[in-house]
C-alpha positions in Angstrom: 0.1 -5.0 25.3 0.7 -1.5 23.8 2.0 1.2 26.0 0.5 4.6 25.1 1.9 7.9 26.1 1.2 11.5 25.1 3.8 13.8 23.6 3.0 17.4 24.4 4.5 19.0 21.3 5.7 18.2 17.8 9.3 19.0 18.9 9.1 16.6 21.8 7.6 14.1 19.5 10.6 14.4 17.2 13.1 14.2 20.0 11.4 11.2 21.6 11.0 9.0 18.5 12.9 10.5 15.7 9.7 10.2 13.6 9.1 13.4 11.6 7.3 14.2 8.4 10.0 14.8 5.8 7.6 15.7 3.0 4.6 17.9 3.4 3.4 20.7 1.2 1.0 22.9 3.1 0.9 26.5 2.1 2.2 29.1 4.5 -1.1 30.9 4.5 -3.6 31.6 7.3 -6.3 30.1 5.0 -4.6 26.7 5.4 -4.4 26.8 9.2 -7.2 24.3 9.7 -5.5 21.8 7.4 -2.2 22.4 9.2 -4.0 21.5 12.4 -5.3 18.4 10.7 -1.8 17.2 9.8 -0.7 17.8 13.4 -3.7 15.8 14.6 -2.5 12.9 12.4 1.0 13.2 13.9 -0.5 13.0 17.4 -2.3 9.9 16.4 0.9 8.5 15.0 2.6 9.2 18.4 -0.2 7.5 20.2 0.2 4.3 18.1 3.9 4.1 18.7 5.0 1.1 20.8 7.4 1.6 23.7 11.1 1.8 23.3 13.5 -1.2 23.4 11.0 -4.0 23.5 9.8 -6.8 21.3 6.7 -6.6 19.1 3.8 -9.1 19.3 0.9 -10.2 17.3 -1.6 -8.5 19.6 -0.1 -5.1 18.9 -0.2 -5.8 15.1 -3.8 -7.0 15.3 -4.9 -3.7 16.8 -2.8 -1.2 14.9 -4.8 1.6 13.3 -5.8 1.3 9.6 -5.2 4.5 7.7 -7.6 5.9 5.1 -6.2 8.4 2.6 -8.6 10.9 1.0 -8.9 10.1 -2.7 -6.9 12.7 -4.7 -9.0 14.7 -7.1 -8.4 16.3 -10.5 -5.0 15.3 -11.9 -3.5 14.8 -8.4 -2.6 11.2 -7.8 -0.3 11.0 -4.8 -1.4 9.9 -1.3 0.4 10.1 2.0 3.7 11.6 3.0 7.2 10.4 3.7 8.1 10.1 7.4 11.3 9.5 9.2 11.8 6.9 11.9 14.7 6.3 14.2 15.6 2.7 14.7 15.3 1.6 18.3 16.9 -1.3 20.2 15.2 -4.6 19.3 13.7 -3.3 16.0 13.8 -5.2 12.7 12.6 -3.8 9.4 10.0 -6.5 9.3 8.4 -5.3 12.6 8.7 -1.6 11.8 7.3 -2.1 8.3 4.4 -4.2 9.5 3.5 -1.6 12.2 3.4 1.2 9.7 1.6 -0.7 6.9 4.8 -1.3 4.9 7.0 -4.3 4.1 10.6 -4.7 5.1 11.5 -4.7 1.4 10.0 -1.2 0.9 11.9 0.2 3.9 15.1 -1.5 2.8 14.8 -0.3 -0.8 14.3 3.3 0.3 17.3 3.2 2.6 20.2 1.9 0.6 19.1 -1.7 1.0 19.4 -1.7 4.8 19.6 -5.1 6.5 16.1 -6.4 7.3 17.1 -8.1 10.5 19.8 -5.9 12.1 19.2 -2.3 11.2 21.7 -0.1 13.1 20.2 1.3 16.3 19.8 5.1 16.2 19.8 5.2 12.4 17.1 7.4 10.9 15.2 5.7 8.1 12.7 6.9 5.6 9.3 5.2 5.8 7.6 5.3 2.4 4.1 6.2 3.5 3.7 8.1 0.2 2.6 6.5 -3.0 1.8 7.5 -6.6 -1.4 5.8 -7.5 -1.2 3.3 -10.4 -2.3 4.5 -13.8 -5.7 2.9 -13.8 -9.3 3.9 -13.1 -9.6 4.8 -9.4 -12.2 2.1 -8.8 -12.2 -1.1 -6.8 -9.0 -3.1 -6.1 -5.8 -2.4 -8.0 -2.6 -4.4 -7.5 0.7 -3.2 -8.9 3.1 -6.1 -9.2 6.5 -4.4 -9.2 5.5 -2.3 -6.2 4.0 -5.3 -4.4 1.2 -3.1 -3.2 -2.6 -3.3 -3.3 -4.9 -0.2 -3.5 -8.6 -0.2 -2.6 -10.7 2.7 -3.8 -13.5 2.8 -1.3 -16.5 2.7 -1.7 -16.6 1.0 -5.2 -19.5 -0.2 -7.3 -20.2 -3.9 -7.5 -22.4 -4.1 -10.6 -22.3 -2.8 -14.1 -19.4 -2.9 -16.6 -16.0 -3.0 -15.0 -14.0 0.2 -15.5 -10.9 -1.9 -15.8 -12.2 -4.2 -18.5 -11.4 -2.2 -21.7 -8.0 -1.0 -20.5 -6.8 -4.5 -19.5 -7.2 -5.9 -22.9 -3.7 -4.6 -23.7 -2.2 -5.4 -20.4 -0.6 -8.8 -21.2 2.9 -8.8 -22.6 6.2 -10.5 -22.1 4.9 -13.9 -21.5 2.5 -13.0 -18.8 -0.8 -14.8 -18.3 -3.7 -12.4 -19.1 -7.2 -12.8 -17.8 -9.9 -10.5 -19.2 -12.8 -9.7 -16.8 -16.0 -10.9 -18.4 -18.2 -11.4 -15.4 -20.8 -9.0 -14.1 -21.8 -10.2 -10.7 -24.9 -9.0 -8.9 -24.4 -8.2 -5.2 -26.1 -11.0 -3.2 -28.9 -9.8 -0.9 -27.3 -11.2 2.2 -24.0 -9.4 1.6 -23.5 -6.9 4.5 -23.1 -3.3 3.5 -19.7 -1.9 4.1 -19.1 0.6 6.8 -19.5 4.2 5.9 -16.3 5.7 4.5 -14.6 8.2 6.6 -14.9 11.8 5.4 -11.8 13.0 3.5 -11.5 15.8 6.0 -12.5 13.8 9.1 -9.2 14.3 10.7 -9.2 18.0 10.1 -12.2 19.2 12.0 -12.4 16.6 14.7 -10.2 15.2 17.5 -8.2 12.2 16.6 -9.6 8.9 18.0 -8.4 8.0 21.4 -6.1 5.0 21.6 -7.6 1.8 23.1 -6.9 1.0 26.7 -4.1 -1.5 27.3 -6.5 -4.3 28.2 -9.1 -3.4 25.5 -10.0 -5.9 22.8 -11.5 -3.1 20.6 -11.0 -3.5 16.9 -8.4 -1.5 15.2 -9.0 2.2 14.6 -9.6 3.6 11.2 -7.9 7.1 10.8 -8.5 9.4 7.9 -5.4 11.2 6.7 -6.0 14.7 5.2 -4.8 15.6 1.7 -2.5 18.6 1.9 -3.8 20.3 -1.2 -7.0 22.0 -2.3 -9.5 19.8 -4.0 -10.2 20.0 -7.7 -13.2 18.7 -9.6 -14.0 15.1 -9.0 -13.0 12.8 -11.8 -16.0 11.7 -13.9 -17.3 8.3 -12.8 -15.3 8.2 -9.6 -17.2 7.2 -6.4 -14.3 6.5 -4.1 -14.0 8.8 -1.1 -10.8 7.3 0.4 -8.0 5.0 -0.6 -6.7 2.1 1.5 -3.4 0.5 0.6 -1.6 -2.7 1.7 1.7 -4.3 1.1 1.5 -7.8 -0.4 3.5 -11.0 -1.0 3.3 -12.3 -4.6 4.1 -15.2 -6.8 7.7 -16.5 -7.2 9.4 -15.9 -10.5 8.4 -19.4 -11.7 4.8 -18.9 -10.4 4.2 -15.3 -11.6 1.1 -13.5 -10.4 -0.9 -12.8 -13.6 -2.0 -9.4 -14.9 -5.6 -8.8 -15.8 -9.0 -7.4 -14.8 -11.1 -9.3 -12.3 -14.1 -9.2 -9.9 -14.4 -10.5 -6.4 -16.6 -13.6 -6.7 -16.8 -14.9 -3.1 -15.6 -14.3 0.4 -14.4 -17.2 2.5 -13.8 -17.3 6.2 -11.2 -19.9 7.3 -10.7 -21.3 3.7 -9.6 -24.9 3.3 -6.5 -25.3 1.1 -6.8 -28.1 -1.4 -3.3 -28.5 -2.9 -3.3 -28.6 -6.7 -1.3 -31.6 -8.0 1.7 -29.6 -9.1 2.0 -27.9 -5.7 1.5 -31.2 -3.9 4.3 -32.8 -6.0 6.6 -29.8 -5.3 6.0 -30.1 -1.5 6.5 -33.9 -1.7 9.9 -33.5 -3.5 11.0 -30.7 -1.1 9.9 -32.1 2.2 9.5 -35.8 1.6 5.9 -35.6 2.7 2.9 -33.5 1.9 -0.8 -33.1 2.7 -3.5 -33.1 0.0 -5.8 -30.9 2.1 -5.1 -28.4 4.9 -8.3 -27.6 6.9 -9.4 -24.0 7.3 -8.2 -22.3 10.5 -5.2 -24.7 10.8 -2.0 -23.0 11.8 -0.2 -24.6 8.8 -2.8 -23.2 6.4 -1.0 -20.6 4.2 -4.3 -19.0 3.2 -4.8 -17.6 6.7 -8.3 -16.9 8.0 -9.8 -14.8 5.2 -9.8 -15.1 1.4 -11.3 -13.1 -1.4 -11.9 -15.4 -4.4 -11.4 -13.7 -7.8 -12.8 -14.3 -11.3 -9.2 -15.1 -12.3 -9.2 -19.0 -12.0 -7.2 -20.4 -9.2 -6.1 -17.0 -7.8 -7.2 -15.1 -4.8 -6.4 -12.4 -2.2 -5.9 -14.0 1.2 -4.0 -13.8 4.5 -1.0 -15.9 5.5 0.4 -18.0 8.3 3.9 -16.4 7.7 3.4 -12.6 7.9 7.1 -12.0 7.0 6.4 -13.3 3.5 4.6 -10.0 2.8 7.0 -8.0 0.6 8.5 -11.2 -0.8 8.0 -13.4 -3.9 7.0 -16.6 -2.0 3.5 -17.7 -3.2 2.4 -19.8 -6.1 0.8 -16.7 -7.7 -1.8 -15.7 -5.1 -1.8 -12.3 -3.3 -0.9 -12.5 0.5 -1.6 -9.8 3.0 -0.7 -9.3 6.7 -3.3 -11.1 8.8 -4.7 -7.8 10.2 -4.8 -6.3 6.7 -6.8 -9.1 5.1 -9.2 -9.0 8.1 -10.0 -5.3 7.4 -10.1 -5.7 3.6 -12.3 -8.8 3.9 -14.9 -7.0 5.9 -14.9 -3.8 3.8 -15.0 -5.5 0.4 -18.3 -6.7 -1.2 -18.8 -9.5 -3.7 -18.8 -8.1 -7.2 -16.1 -5.4 -6.5 -14.1 -4.9 -9.7 -10.3 -4.8 -9.8 -7.2 -5.2 -11.8 -3.7 -6.5 -11.5 -1.2 -4.3 -13.4 2.5 -4.2 -14.0 3.9 -0.7 -13.6 7.5 -0.4 -12.3 7.5 3.4 -13.2 4.7 5.7 -12.1 4.5 9.5 -12.7 2.4 11.5 -10.4 1.3 15.1 -9.7 0.7 16.9 -6.4 -0.4 20.4 -7.2 1.9 21.7 -9.9 4.8 19.4 -8.9 5.7 16.3 -10.9 7.1 13.2 -9.3 8.3 9.7 -10.4 8.3 6.5 -8.4 10.5 3.7 -9.7 10.5 0.1 -8.5 12.4 -3.0 -9.5 11.3 -4.8 -12.6 10.2 -7.7 -10.4 9.6 -10.3 -13.2 12.1 -8.9 -15.7 9.4 -7.8 -18.1 11.4 -4.9 -19.7 14.8 -4.9 -21.3 15.6 -1.6 -19.5 13.7 0.7 -17.2 15.4 3.8 -18.7 13.9 3.1 -22.1 10.5 2.5 -20.4 10.9 5.9 -18.6 11.6 7.8 -21.8 8.7 6.1 -23.5 6.3 7.0 -20.7 7.5 10.6 -20.7 6.7 10.8 -24.4 3.3 9.0 -24.0 2.3 11.4 -21.2 3.6 14.5 -23.1 5.9 15.4 -20.2 9.0 16.4 -22.1 8.7 20.0 -21.2 8.3 19.2 -17.5 11.2 16.8 -17.0 14.7 17.3 -15.7 16.2 14.3 -17.4 19.1 14.0 -15.0 16.8 13.8 -12.0 14.7 11.2 -13.9 17.8 9.2 -14.7 18.9 9.2 -11.0 15.5 8.0 -9.9 15.6 5.2 -12.4 19.0 4.1 -11.3 18.0 4.3 -7.6 14.8 2.3 -7.9 14.0 3.1 -4.3 10.2 3.3 -4.5 10.2 7.0 -3.2 8.2 9.5 -5.2 11.0 11.8 -6.4 10.6 15.3 -7.8 11.7 15.4 -11.4 11.0 18.9 -12.6 13.8 21.5 -13.2 14.8 23.6 -10.2 14.5 22.9 -6.5 11.7 20.7 -5.1 8.8 22.4 -3.4 9.3 23.2 0.3 6.2 25.0 1.5 6.4 23.5 4.9 9.9 24.4 6.0 10.7 20.7 6.3 12.7 18.6 3.9 10.6 18.4 0.8 12.2 15.6 -1.2 14.5 12.6 -1.1 17.4 13.1 -3.4 18.3 10.0 -5.4 22.0 9.2 -5.4 
């Protein structure tokens, strides 16, 4: 079970765990003191959720780890979270560390010079990419960005009416990708339970952080709201989301690419039965010498896990997995895999009829206040002839020429480390006194 301990100060916290915020942008102004306290409260919660030193991780710990809710950015701001620094402890793997912090081993490795997943050097300080530029889509429903291997859920979201992703996705298919256009409008069934009330965006600012569960408690995982470190602007027209949840995912192999397109959630299935399509059955038969046509729901060998969201994209869904370490990898036949604890939370918060989109955006530009950042990921399926050409095209399309330091942008494109990187001329903002940016090599 988890071992919880209190750390009396932020400095003690840093010394004990090596986990520090390395990018925050709070103003040094008394007017922001309440928000500063809110950030410290989140750090205290992070301390409470840390497992003990030099010990193995287990499924019970992962099952009960907190779920973080990020207040939905407003105005042109489109960045959530903050980078943090973690010191590798004895017995750690990037797979365990990543899963505990809602990341994949791939994300941590990419951000830290492709560090070994299984044997990270003990004592090394690594950057945890708990900071994300939101994909360039309407902030509604479920949005999966393939190159990033990450799913975003804008909560709450409407379940009826025209999909906000429908028109935009008509131009989404290119480069040989399968495209599915959302044409279904699904009424919410009367017996569908209403989702839990969304946490207030400022919940963690004006209230005490939730107490960690007792070691012998079977209480469900805590949901913690993370404060946004900037003043709020006018809410975008048509936006209903109060918070953003985000989850790392596993996706389809290169020969079974996850398709792009708009969709809706058409059904929710507990302990889904897996009926193998003929082509997958033949593949398993050739590989293993034997194969099953049907794997019952709840079976330990069922790759769908215990929860599945059916989509209006035929034969594709969002589901759990019986191999959690496949999250962050291209291992599926096109479906979207989440950690078991993540699909559990998503399943119970998502209603039938929720709209969504699967997009392909290896480069994302984002604003936080007056600062411009870029986040670059690997071109997972080789869609583009070159990411530098794509970056220049996006700068032109978004009319950012006068805001860009081209050398910084070039470095970020070469690094492809998934870290939001400051790309404006001059030094990066550093209003907090802590390290304000990660310099691409």
